[in-house]
C-alpha positions as CSV (number, residue, x, y, z in Angstrom):
1,M,8.4,-15.6,-36.8
2,G,6.2,-15.3,-34.0
3,S,9.1,-13.1,-31.5
4,K,8.8,-10.1,-34.6
5,I,5.2,-10.3,-34.9
6,V,4.7,-10.0,-30.9
7,E,7.8,-7.4,-31.1
8,K,6.0,-5.6,-34.0
9,F,2.7,-5.4,-32.1
10,V,4.5,-3.8,-29.0
11,E,6.1,-1.1,-30.8
12,I,2.5,-0.2,-32.4
13,L,0.9,-0.2,-29.0
14,N,4.1,2.4,-27.8
15,K,3.3,4.9,-30.3
16,F,-0.7,4.9,-30.0
17,A,0.3,5.2,-26.0
18,E,2.7,7.7,-26.6
19,K,0.4,9.7,-28.8
20,V,-1.9,9.8,-26.1
21,N,-0.2,10.4,-23.2
22,N,0.9,13.2,-25.1
23,L,-2.7,14.8,-25.9
24,K,-3.0,18.2,-24.9
25,Y,-6.2,17.6,-22.7
26,I,-4.9,14.3,-21.6
27,I,-2.1,16.2,-20.0
28,A,-4.2,18.7,-18.3
29,I,-6.7,16.0,-17.0
30,K,-4.1,14.5,-15.3
31,N,-2.1,17.1,-14.1
32,T,-5.4,18.7,-12.7
33,F,-6.6,16.1,-10.4
34,A,-3.1,15.0,-9.6
35,A,-2.8,18.5,-8.0
36,L,-6.4,18.2,-6.1
37,L,-5.6,15.3,-4.5
38,P,-4.9,17.3,-1.1
39,V,-8.0,18.6,-1.7
40,I,-10.1,16.0,-1.8
41,I,-8.2,13.9,0.8
42,T,-8.4,16.5,3.2
43,G,-12.0,16.8,2.8
44,A,-12.0,13.2,3.5
45,F,-10.5,13.4,7.3
46,A,-12.6,16.1,7.5
47,T,-15.6,14.1,7.2
48,L,-14.1,11.2,9.0
49,F,-13.2,13.6,12.4
50,S,-16.7,15.0,11.7
51,S,-18.3,11.6,12.3
52,V,-15.6,9.5,14.5
53,L,-14.6,12.2,16.9
54,F,-16.9,14.8,17.2
55,N,-20.5,13.7,16.5
56,V,-22.5,12.8,19.3
57,D,-24.6,9.9,18.3
58,T,-21.5,7.9,16.4
59,G,-18.5,9.2,17.7
60,L,-16.2,10.0,20.6
61,A,-18.2,12.9,21.8
62,Q,-21.0,10.6,22.4
63,I,-18.6,9.5,25.8
64,D,-19.3,12.0,28.9
65,A,-15.7,12.6,29.5
66,L,-15.3,13.8,25.5
67,S,-18.4,15.7,25.1
68,F,-16.4,19.2,24.8
69,L,-15.6,17.0,20.9
70,A,-18.9,18.1,19.9
71,E,-18.2,21.8,19.8
72,F,-15.1,20.9,17.0
73,K,-18.4,19.5,14.8
74,P,-18.7,22.7,13.2
75,I,-14.9,23.3,12.0
76,A,-15.0,19.6,10.2
77,D,-18.4,20.0,8.4
78,V,-17.5,23.3,7.0
79,I,-13.8,22.0,5.6
80,S,-15.8,18.5,4.3
81,Y,-18.5,20.9,2.8
82,F,-16.6,23.3,1.0
83,T,-14.0,20.8,-0.3
84,M,-16.5,17.9,-1.5
85,N,-19.1,19.8,-2.7
86,F,-16.7,22.1,-4.7
87,L,-15.1,20.3,-6.4
88,T,-16.5,21.0,-9.9
89,I,-15.3,24.4,-9.6
90,Y,-11.6,23.8,-8.6
91,V,-11.4,21.1,-11.7
92,V,-12.5,24.2,-14.3
93,F,-10.1,27.2,-12.5
94,L,-7.1,24.2,-12.4
95,L,-8.1,22.9,-15.6
96,G,-8.5,26.0,-17.2
97,F,-5.1,26.8,-16.2
98,E,-3.5,23.9,-17.0
99,V,-4.8,24.2,-20.9
100,A,-3.8,28.1,-20.7
101,K,-0.1,26.9,-20.3
102,L,0.1,24.2,-22.6
103,N,-1.1,27.1,-24.5
104,K,1.8,29.0,-24.0
105,L,-0.3,31.5,-22.2
106,K,0.9,33.3,-19.0
107,G,-0.8,33.9,-15.8
108,I,-4.0,32.5,-13.8
109,F,-6.5,34.8,-15.4
110,P,-7.3,32.0,-18.4
111,G,-8.4,29.9,-14.9
112,I,-11.0,32.8,-13.8
113,V,-12.1,32.9,-17.7
114,A,-12.8,29.1,-17.5
115,L,-14.9,29.2,-14.7
116,M,-16.7,32.1,-15.4
117,S,-17.6,30.1,-18.6
118,Y,-18.8,27.4,-16.8
119,L,-21.1,29.3,-14.1
120,V,-22.4,31.2,-16.5
121,M,-24.1,28.0,-18.1
122,N,-25.6,27.2,-15.0
123,P,-29.1,28.4,-13.9
124,S,-28.8,31.3,-11.1
125,F,-31.6,30.1,-8.6
126,I,-33.2,26.7,-7.1
127,N,-37.1,26.1,-6.4
128,F,-37.8,25.1,-3.3
129,V,-40.7,23.1,-2.1
130,T,-41.9,24.2,1.2
131,D,-43.5,20.9,3.5
132,D,-47.4,22.3,2.3
133,G,-46.2,21.3,-1.2
134,A,-45.7,25.1,-2.6
135,S,-43.0,25.7,-4.8
136,I,-40.8,29.0,-3.9
137,Q,-38.2,29.8,-6.8
138,I,-34.9,31.3,-4.8
139,T,-32.8,33.4,-6.8
140,N,-29.2,34.7,-6.9
141,V,-28.0,30.8,-6.0
142,L,-26.2,28.3,-7.6
143,G,-27.9,24.6,-7.1
144,R,-25.0,22.1,-5.4
145,Q,-25.4,20.1,-8.2
146,Y,-23.8,22.0,-10.6
147,T,-20.6,22.3,-7.7
148,N,-20.4,19.0,-7.0
149,T,-18.9,15.8,-9.1
150,E,-22.6,16.1,-11.2
151,G,-21.4,18.8,-12.6
152,L,-17.8,17.5,-13.7
153,F,-17.9,16.6,-16.9
154,L,-19.6,19.6,-18.1
155,G,-17.3,22.0,-16.3
156,M,-14.4,20.2,-17.8
157,F,-15.5,20.4,-21.1
158,A,-16.2,24.1,-20.7
159,A,-12.6,25.1,-19.6
160,I,-11.2,23.5,-22.5
161,L,-13.4,25.3,-24.7
162,S,-13.7,28.8,-23.1
163,I,-9.6,28.7,-23.2
164,E,-9.6,27.4,-26.8
165,L,-11.4,30.1,-27.6
166,Y,-9.5,32.5,-25.3
167,T,-6.2,31.5,-26.9
168,W,-7.8,32.3,-30.3
169,F,-9.6,35.5,-30.0
170,G,-6.0,36.3,-27.8
171,K,-4.3,35.9,-31.7
172,Q,-6.7,38.3,-33.5
173,D,-4.9,41.6,-33.1
174,R,-8.2,43.9,-33.6
175,L,-10.0,42.1,-30.9
176,K,-7.4,44.2,-28.7
177,I,-7.6,47.1,-26.7
178,K,-4.1,48.5,-26.6
179,M,-3.1,51.6,-24.0
180,P,-0.1,53.9,-24.2
181,D,3.4,53.0,-23.3
182,S,2.7,54.7,-20.3
183,V,0.3,52.6,-18.8
184,P,1.6,50.2,-16.7
185,E,1.8,46.5,-18.0
186,T,-1.1,44.7,-15.7
187,V,-3.3,47.4,-16.7
188,S,-2.5,46.7,-20.6
189,T,-2.6,43.2,-20.0
190,S,-5.7,43.2,-18.5
191,F,-7.6,45.5,-21.4
192,S,-6.1,43.1,-24.1
193,A,-8.2,40.6,-22.7
194,L,-11.3,42.4,-21.9
195,V,-13.1,42.0,-25.4
196,P,-12.2,38.3,-25.9
197,T,-13.4,37.5,-22.4
198,I,-16.6,39.4,-22.7
199,L,-17.0,37.5,-26.1
200,I,-16.2,34.1,-24.6
201,V,-18.5,34.6,-21.7
202,T,-21.5,35.5,-23.4
203,V,-20.8,33.0,-26.4
204,M,-20.9,30.4,-23.3
205,A,-23.9,32.1,-21.8
206,T,-26.2,31.6,-24.6
207,F,-24.9,28.1,-25.3
208,G,-26.2,27.5,-21.8
209,F,-29.1,29.3,-22.9
210,A,-29.9,27.7,-26.2
211,I,-29.6,24.4,-24.5
212,E,-32.6,24.9,-21.9
213,A,-34.7,26.6,-24.7
214,I,-34.8,24.1,-27.1
215,T,-34.4,21.0,-24.2
216,G,-36.1,22.4,-21.1
217,M,-33.0,21.1,-19.5
218,Y,-29.9,22.6,-18.8
219,A,-27.0,21.3,-19.8
220,S,-24.8,20.3,-16.9
221,D,-28.0,17.9,-16.6
222,I,-27.9,16.7,-20.0
223,I,-24.5,15.8,-19.6
224,Y,-24.9,14.2,-16.3
225,S,-27.8,12.1,-17.8
226,L,-26.5,10.9,-21.1
227,V,-22.7,10.9,-20.2
228,Q,-21.4,11.0,-17.1
229,Q,-24.0,8.9,-15.3
230,P,-23.7,5.6,-17.8
231,L,-20.1,5.9,-17.5
232,Q,-19.9,6.2,-13.4
233,G,-22.5,3.1,-13.7
234,L,-20.1,1.3,-16.3
235,I,-16.5,2.0,-14.3
236,Q,-18.5,1.6,-10.7
237,G,-19.9,-2.3,-11.8
238,L,-17.4,-4.9,-11.2
239,P,-17.0,-5.4,-15.2
240,G,-16.2,-1.8,-16.0
241,I,-13.7,-1.8,-13.4
242,L,-11.9,-5.3,-14.0
243,L,-11.7,-4.1,-17.8
244,L,-9.9,-0.8,-16.9
245,M,-8.0,-2.7,-14.9
246,L,-7.2,-5.3,-17.4
247,V,-5.8,-2.4,-19.5
248,A,-3.6,-1.1,-17.3
249,Q,-2.2,-4.4,-16.7
250,I,-1.2,-5.1,-20.3
251,F,0.3,-1.6,-21.0
252,W,2.4,-2.4,-17.9
253,V,3.8,-5.2,-19.1
254,I,4.5,-4.1,-22.5
255,G,6.7,-1.5,-20.9
256,L,4.2,1.3,-20.3
257,H,3.0,3.0,-17.4
258,G,-0.6,1.5,-17.0
259,M,-1.5,3.8,-14.4
260,Q,-1.2,6.7,-16.2
261,M,-2.7,5.5,-19.4
262,V,-5.6,4.8,-17.8
263,R,-5.8,7.7,-15.6
264,P,-7.6,10.2,-17.2
265,I,-10.2,7.6,-17.7
266,R,-10.4,6.1,-14.0
267,E,-9.9,9.3,-11.9
268,P,-12.2,11.5,-12.5
269,L,-14.8,8.9,-12.3
270,L,-13.2,7.2,-9.2
271,L,-12.8,10.1,-7.4
272,A,-16.3,11.5,-8.1
273,A,-17.4,8.1,-6.6
274,I,-15.8,8.2,-3.6
275,V,-16.7,12.4,-3.2
276,A,-20.3,11.0,-3.1
277,N,-19.9,8.7,-0.9
278,T,-17.9,11.2,1.6
279,T,-21.0,12.9,1.7
280,A,-23.6,10.3,2.1
281,F,-21.5,9.4,4.6
282,Q,-21.8,13.0,6.2
283,A,-25.2,13.2,5.8
284,G,-26.0,9.9,7.3
285,E,-27.3,8.7,4.2
286,Q,-26.7,5.1,2.2
287,I,-23.4,5.0,1.3
288,P,-23.9,4.4,-2.8
289,N,-21.2,3.0,-4.4
290,I,-18.6,0.2,-4.1
291,V,-16.3,1.0,-6.9
292,N,-14.4,4.2,-6.0
293,M,-10.7,5.1,-5.5
294,P,-10.0,3.3,-2.4
295,F,-11.6,0.6,-3.7
296,W,-9.0,0.3,-6.5
297,D,-6.3,0.8,-3.6
298,V,-7.7,-1.4,-1.8
299,F,-8.7,-4.4,-3.0
300,M,-6.7,-4.1,-6.7
301,T,-3.1,-2.6,-6.1
302,F,-1.8,-3.6,-2.6
303,G,1.8,-3.3,-3.0
304,G,1.3,-1.2,-5.9
305,S,0.0,-2.3,-9.6
306,G,-0.7,-6.2,-9.9
307,G,-1.1,-6.6,-6.4
308,T,2.7,-7.0,-6.1
309,L,2.7,-7.6,-2.0
310,G,1.8,-11.1,-2.7
311,L,4.8,-11.7,-5.5
312,L,6.9,-10.3,-2.6
313,I,6.4,-12.3,0.1
314,A,5.6,-15.3,-2.4
315,I,9.6,-14.8,-3.7
316,F,10.5,-14.6,0.1
317,L,8.7,-18.3,0.5
318,V,9.8,-20.2,-2.5
319,S,12.2,-18.1,-4.3
320,K,15.8,-20.1,-5.3
321,R,17.2,-17.2,-7.4
322,D,19.4,-14.7,-6.1
323,D,18.9,-12.1,-8.0
324,Y,14.7,-12.4,-7.4
325,R,15.5,-12.5,-3.5
326,Q,18.0,-9.6,-4.2
327,I,15.6,-7.2,-5.4
328,A,12.9,-8.4,-3.6
329,K,14.6,-7.3,-0.5
330,L,15.5,-4.0,-2.4
331,S,11.5,-3.5,-3.0
332,F,10.0,-4.7,0.3
333,V,10.3,-1.2,1.6
334,P,8.9,0.4,-1.2
335,G,6.2,-1.7,-1.7
336,L,4.8,-1.7,1.7
337,F,4.1,2.3,0.7
338,N,2.6,0.9,-3.1
339,I,5.4,1.6,-5.3
340,N,6.8,-1.6,-7.5
341,E,8.7,0.1,-9.9
342,P,11.7,-1.6,-8.9
343,L,9.5,-4.8,-8.9
344,I,8.6,-4.5,-12.5
345,Y,11.6,-3.0,-14.3
346,G,14.1,-5.1,-11.3
347,L,12.9,-9.0,-12.1
348,P,11.6,-8.0,-14.3
349,I,7.9,-8.5,-14.8
350,M,8.0,-6.3,-18.1
351,L,7.8,-8.5,-20.9
352,N,8.7,-11.5,-19.0
353,P,5.7,-14.3,-19.8
354,I,6.2,-15.9,-16.6
355,L,5.3,-13.5,-14.1
356,A,3.6,-11.6,-16.6
357,I,0.1,-13.8,-16.1
358,P,0.1,-13.3,-12.3
359,F,0.8,-9.6,-12.8
360,I,-2.2,-9.6,-14.9
361,I,-4.8,-11.6,-13.4
362,T,-4.1,-11.3,-9.2
363,P,-6.0,-7.8,-9.4
364,L,-9.2,-8.9,-11.4
365,I,-9.4,-11.9,-8.7
366,T,-8.7,-9.7,-5.5
367,G,-11.0,-7.3,-7.1
368,T,-13.6,-9.6,-7.6
369,I,-13.4,-10.4,-3.6
370,G,-14.1,-7.4,-2.9
371,Y,-16.4,-6.2,-4.8
372,F,-18.5,-9.5,-3.4
373,A,-17.5,-9.1,0.0
374,I,-18.5,-5.4,0.4
375,S,-21.7,-6.4,-1.9
376,V,-22.9,-9.3,0.7
377,G,-22.1,-6.9,3.3
378,F,-19.1,-8.2,4.9
379,A,-16.7,-5.2,4.0
380,A,-17.9,-2.0,4.7
381,R,-17.6,1.0,1.7
382,S,-15.2,3.6,1.3
383,V,-15.9,7.0,2.6
384,V,-12.4,8.2,2.8
385,M,-10.3,8.9,0.3
386,V,-6.6,7.9,1.7
387,P,-3.5,8.5,-0.2
388,W,-2.1,6.4,-2.5
389,P,1.2,5.1,-0.6
390,V,-1.2,4.8,2.0
391,P,-0.3,0.7,3.7
392,A,-2.1,-2.3,3.4
393,I,-4.8,-2.6,6.5
394,I,-4.4,0.6,7.4
395,N,-5.7,2.0,3.9
396,A,-8.3,-0.9,4.4
397,Y,-9.4,0.5,8.3
398,I,-9.2,4.6,7.1
399,S,-11.1,4.4,4.1
400,T,-14.1,2.0,5.7
401,A,-13.5,4.6,9.0
402,G,-12.7,1.5,11.2
403,D,-14.4,-1.8,9.2
404,I,-12.6,-4.9,10.5
405,G,-14.5,-7.0,8.0
406,A,-12.8,-4.2,5.0
407,V,-9.5,-5.5,6.6
408,I,-9.9,-9.0,7.3
409,T,-11.1,-8.9,3.3
410,Q,-8.0,-7.4,2.6
411,I,-5.9,-9.9,4.4
412,F,-7.7,-12.8,2.3
413,C,-7.2,-10.6,-0.6
414,I,-3.7,-10.7,0.2
415,I,-3.3,-14.3,1.1
416,V,-4.6,-15.0,-2.3
417,A,-2.2,-12.7,-4.2
418,V,0.6,-15.0,-2.5
419,L,-1.1,-18.0,-3.5
420,I,-1.5,-17.5,-7.0
421,Y,2.5,-16.0,-7.9
422,L,3.4,-18.9,-5.7
423,P,3.6,-21.1,-8.6
424,F,5.1,-19.0,-10.9
425,V,7.8,-18.0,-9.1
426,K,8.5,-21.9,-8.2
427,V,8.6,-21.8,-12.8
428,A,10.8,-18.9,-12.4
429,N,13.0,-21.1,-10.2
430,R,13.4,-24.1,-12.6
431,T,13.8,-21.3,-15.7
432,V,17.3,-19.9,-13.9
433,V,18.3,-23.6,-13.5
434,S,18.0,-24.3,-17.2
435,E,19.4,-21.4,-17.8
436,V,22.5,-22.6,-15.8
437,E,22.4,-26.3,-17.5
438,A,22.7,-24.4,-21.0
439,M,25.7,-22.2,-20.4
440,D,27.3,-25.8,-19.2
């Protein structure tokens, strides 16, 4: 009876997860942020080089023999600025393109429509206060808060809404300007998109103007204050990140890809957090966020989801099961690069009541350790976005711009993970003995 209830519960969760994963906007958001990872990592390493190599105060350039390195600092700085501080611009364009692709629209022009729609919702001036307190309005510019991650949520909303309108308007024959057959197809296509483009950009600009006229605030500032900032505060706190990890681990245990399930929530917020840290590091300011994407990778998913580098070590230490040891040998090299599907589906951990328990609780415990180590100042906050396949120890060192405290903390977390997994691996030893005796 109990097993039927569990099977029914798993079936319901499977159906729910499948529906969520197949939502058009979830697919588009996941594809967008996956495509943008090279941009974020490029900017992060440019910032790292600027500080560690080219800076005359903190980098190798302070050494007389290497002072020539300071000449390269402007190159790293410009790369950092136009990657980290323009992330929302890239997100809007790519998200518009991804939604359009799912709507069966061809070409990259919908990405431009999405970007125009977002830009016209924001002011084209900034107010600059001089040293003597006078306020000067500088026109025909776009404030940095509308191109960096502060504008991310409004940008995503504008991209989705504008492309849905563009798709609908494009299906209305009366809005199409039809050209003679002798006109080249590219010109004809451009004219057919003219009226929908004008309508959409006008609607979005009017929407932005109306919000500012009614509230005295621009749409981006409202969304950031009411939606994005509270969500960031929740996820970037310890309870929020632990809850998100718990959900991911439960999905893994029932046979679904947990990281894919939480990715639409995780990536916009945690990527924005590491971008903010990188920007602050570049400017020599206080690093704001403990929890960000590298925190997730360094302290919660070393070896893959569940901190399974600890499980691999535990199996090598105490497992007497030939099947476990063989799978661990095959999984060790992928595990070093944080790929653990061979373990999850090979042991398996999925739907395994023995290994599911440490698999769920290990990242919650190690994440808590990492959080408090950073909170008390023993480990540094991450300032560099590191690709997730970078092995443990190396990712801790690079993501914190060479902080030894972070490396020591990660090593301690790995040891804790081993200690958590050890008794459960021993229980698995007794389980296989019992199975053999039952067969005899």
